[in-house]
Steps between C-alpha positions, in 0.01 A plus 500: 500500500641832394523791746228760475548877425205713604480846335300739710272780388533468122193724463583617152604147393823651355732270700317187376523630145875511498687248294792489754336215696573252223854468629359362826218274379701182547618601848199646680125526489360853497169639623397860431262672750261780424313466830637576849719233663250502785254326274734226393444162675776355720506196281666711231716717725638203686680396177656840415879502492545838327300823512514795259364822643384790284641807677313560828160370400499237772650536845717199574504452876535209734130407474539462125826311532333262746268386217805434278689225683717410202586850390872545428524816292310821440570672168433863576450728201665829544796609708337507846293282731294747705207255523702194609558412859869421449551387858217247469640379167849462653364296793331265256805471275330674211727687262384828335649581160460870406431574131751785469654616178182558300516778237129517397376667819761772461363601163133458608515701821707772337261540210204526736682758711570726193147443376355618832722810497376597157137418586485699815693800360283510189178468706392178334275391790308828484481484122379140487233547765363817336504357150317184615224732630464667160689816605778687319714624789741795489811355655851629540755228564876531542799341334764298670775670302704744712338399824671337800453126573587386854567129534485295821711192443775494236503121452424324169155660469587854617811505293325410181216748562763766564681431171178507299373816666831674448586384153160474336300768681767751585412490873726625775543187709601485861493214756474459871826485693434222754621571852840337554569444125844587375331701217769393252251442222619407158184581309545877473165551685541759785395385844289721727374477854146366528329836583690689233404243240132518594494884507667539156367213289212531253468122484594256773533132408542219757722203423589376851478152650262473789689487828451632854692810399294567182158421657299824535805691370265751331286582804262796540773746597719413203215497252416852609857614419470402137509763235156654429355352181736201502396141428586170668554170318517176699564169322701354785311422827187664633612503866784740419246779480244578770182447304265717706749786500535458122126534458506824698796633294312423176182670616639804678852527351785519448466210253341557163474128422632150540557175315464200723549133417542383857305548822543437874234232489420318178255479341421865558178536697195567279412805705848651502487873419778449251254326271285808456785753436538635149865604553625148565590208275434174677611159376461166682866415553556432136861609485618140477197325351600488136540189277879534491530497880294188547699322232822601665373381840420164353837473328694590818297268724520202262874549458545520883302187552700312238819613668365390838419156365849482357656625830643812326269772635697796627452876532232661721374197695376554857508209737 
C-alpha cells in the first residue's frame, strides 16, 4: 500500500490540475480536498503520511495532528508557517518543509500593488460606482509621476515595487529606516525615520512580514501623522495597520484613499465600514491567488516530497 498525500483546501482545484503529480504517481496516492479537514472522516486521516497546506487556509494545531497519527511531513506553501503549531509538530516528529524560492508571488503581489496605487490615485472606485448608477461624474485624479512613495519593508516585494515606481512612474521613492539597522543600503533608495516617511509621502505601501514588532505598527497616532491627501496600500498583512483607526483616517482625514488586499480578520466582516467607502479599493486577499502561483506551489511541493522519499530533502525544513 502506497503512502497517502492529502492536499488541503484546493478550493480553486488548481493544485489538482497540475501535471507535476505525474512524477509521484508510482510512489504515493493523492487526495485533494475542497472541504474543511474537520469534515473528513478519521478513516481517511488515519492513513495520511504527507500533508500539503495551501498557505494559511487551515490552522494546523495539536488537535489536527492528533487525527493524523501517521503524518510525517507537512509541505507548507510559501515561506512561513504562521498557522502551524511548530512545537506540537516537533513533539510528534512531524517535519515542516517551507515552500520558499517561488517567483510567481513576487510578480503577482507587485502587480496588484501598482494597480492599487493607480486605481486609488485616479479615483477608479468613485468613477466605477458613479458610472454603474448611470452618472457621469466630474472627477479629478492625480498622477503617480513626481510624487513620493514611502515603502515599509525593502525585501523582495518592496524592492521590486520601488524599482518599478522609480523607473517606470518617475516617483521619488524612500523607505523606512528600521531602528537598529545599519542603514548601509545598496539599492539607492534613501532611508527615513518612520514619522518623517509618513509625513512626507504621497503614497505609502506596506511590504513587511507580520511580527510582534510590525503588528499595529500604523496605529491611530501614526496614521494621523500621514501627509494630508496621501493614500495607503497594504498587500502585506492586515494586522500591521490598526483597522478601526484606518477607517477614521479615511473618513475624517488625513488619508484620501486606500488599497487593501489584506485585513486583520479574514474574511472581512460583511458590515465593515470599509465595504461602503467609495475611496477604497478592496480585494479579498488575491495578491497571491493567480494561476501561476498555484502551479508553482504544486511544483515546489511535489519536488520536495520526491526529495523526501529519496532522502535528499534539504533547505528550509523545520523539525
